[in-house]
N, C-alpha and C positions, 0 to 999 in steps of 0.2 A: 327687766330690772334684775340686778345681781347684788347680793350682799357680799361685800369683800372681807377678806381677812384683815383685821385691824386691831389697833391697841387704843384703849381709852373710851371709845364709843363705837356704835354701829356706823358703818360707812356703806353707802349705796351708790351703785353706778346705774344710771338710767338714761333713757332717751326722752327728751322733752321737746316737742315741736321740731323734730328732725335734728336736734342737736344733742350731743352726748354730754351729760353733766354728772359730776360727783356731788353727792349730798354729804357734807361734812368730810373731814379728813382724818379724824383720830389724831393720835400723838406721834405716830411713826409714818411719815410721808413716804419714805423709801419703800417700806413694806407694801403700802397701798399702790404706789406707782408701778411696782413690778408686776402687778396684776392687770394693768390697763394697757391697751394698744393705742388708743387715741382718746382725746379729751378736748371738748370745746370750752369747758368752764367748770368752776367749782362754786356751789351754793352753800353758804354757811347758815345753819338753822339758828345759831346763836353763838356768842363770842366767848363762851367758857373754854378754857385752855384745852380740855380733853377733846374738844370738837375742832379746834383750829391749829393746833401745834404743828401738824404735818403740812399745812397749806403751802408754806414757802418752798419746800422741796418739790411738791407736786406741780406747783405753778411754774417753777423753773424747768422741770423736766419736759413739760408739754407746751410751755409758752402761752398759757391760757389765763384769762382773768379770774379773779375771785370776787364773788358777789355776796354782799351782806346788807342787812337793813341799815340805813343811815344812823339810827339810834344806837347801834352796836359798833359802828366803825371806830369811834374814839377808843373803845376798849380793845379792839383788835390791834390798833396802832399803839396801844399802851399810853395814850394820852390821858386816859381815865382808868381807875382801878375799881374792880368790884369789891363790895363789902359783903361779908358773910356773917351769919349770926350763930351763936351757940358753940358748943364744943365741936360739933361736926364741921361747922364753918371755919373754925380755927385750924382744923386738920387740913381741910381743902385749901385754905389760904397758904399753909405751909408747903403743901405739895405743889401748888401753883408757883410759888416763889422758887422752888427747887427745879422746876421744869424749864429748861433752857431752850428757847426757840426764838426765831426772828419773825416779825409779822410779814405777810405777803407784800409784794412790791406793786402789783397791778390790781389794786382793790377798787371795786366799783359798787355803786348802789344796786341792790337787787330790784329796785323799782324801775330800773332801766329795762328789765326783762318783761316787757308789757305783754308778750305773747304767752307767758306762763302765769297760771293762777297762783298768787301768793297771798297768804293771810297773815297779817300782822297780829301776833299774839303776845303782847307785852306782859311782863310780870316775872317770869323766870329770869329774863334779862330785859332791858328796855326795848331791844330790837329783835326779840325772838320772833321767828316766822314758821309757818307751815307751807309746804309746797305740794300742790295738788297735781295728780296725774290720773285723770279719769276718776274712777271710784277709789283709787289709792291715794294716800296722803302720807308725806314724810313729815312727822310732827316734832322732831327734835326731842327736847325734854319737857314738852307740854304734858305728855303722858309717858309713863314708862311701861315696860312689859307687864302683862297681867292687869293693865289699866290702873296702875298705881300713880298717884299724884306725886309731883316733885316735892321733896322735903322743903319745909319753910326756910330752913337755914340757908338754902342755896338760891332763894328767890330774891330779886331786887325789890319787888313789891308784891307781897303775897295776896293782897286784895285784888290787884289787877290780874294776877296770875289766875285766881279762881274765876274771875269774870271771863278771861280768855278761854278757859276750859269750858265754861258754860256756852259761850259763843260757838266754839268748835263742835261741841256735841249736838248743837242745833242745826248744823250744816249737813249737806248731803255728801256722804262718803261711806265706804263699806269697810275698808281695811286700812289701818294706820301702821306705819313702820316707824318705831320710835328710835331715839338715840341710844337707848339701853334696854335690853331684853327683847323678847320676841314680839311678833306682829300682834295687833289688837283688832278684833272685830268690833264694829260699832255697836252691834246688838249687845255684846258682852259688856262693853264700857258703859252703855246706858243703864243696863241692869245693875251694875255694880255701883255707879256713881250718882244715879238719878236722885235718890233720896238725900244723899249727903249734900249735893250741890243744889237741891231744890229746883230741878229743871222741869219746866212746864212742857 
């Protein structure tokens, strides 16, 4: 696994079941593509613009498909728009509108990747997912660095989001690689969040 230089979010290059995948793209696809020699596919953890804006450039460079959860595909294709709340949400909405990018052309359901362990974690967005690789997991914005929770303003359904975090923390994994910030050890996340989330 390699963490690539990127803009907007963390981007990871990894091998899953003998195929090379990119986890998220960030906002500058050309920057990311320059660091890659070969690529079999792109997996999107969720459809927020800072995770998908570079997908079109990378997809065209390598001729590879882009995989996302069906519940987020309408947002990637801009058939639906996200709603954000509060002042922070208004700022993000403005930046989103100012970020010019085209959606990927070869978009497929991540559920087609039956050989890869995918966990649907709705709440941050309807189609947020985590991707498991042995004891490692790529968790998108389910958790941020230092085991921080995503801000309520950025979640499509905060109640579902908290339920997804609880489910995630009850699963077997050792280290999580988030969309923002540094890696997270499960033992640390449990210690920090157990009381707040009332995890049994």
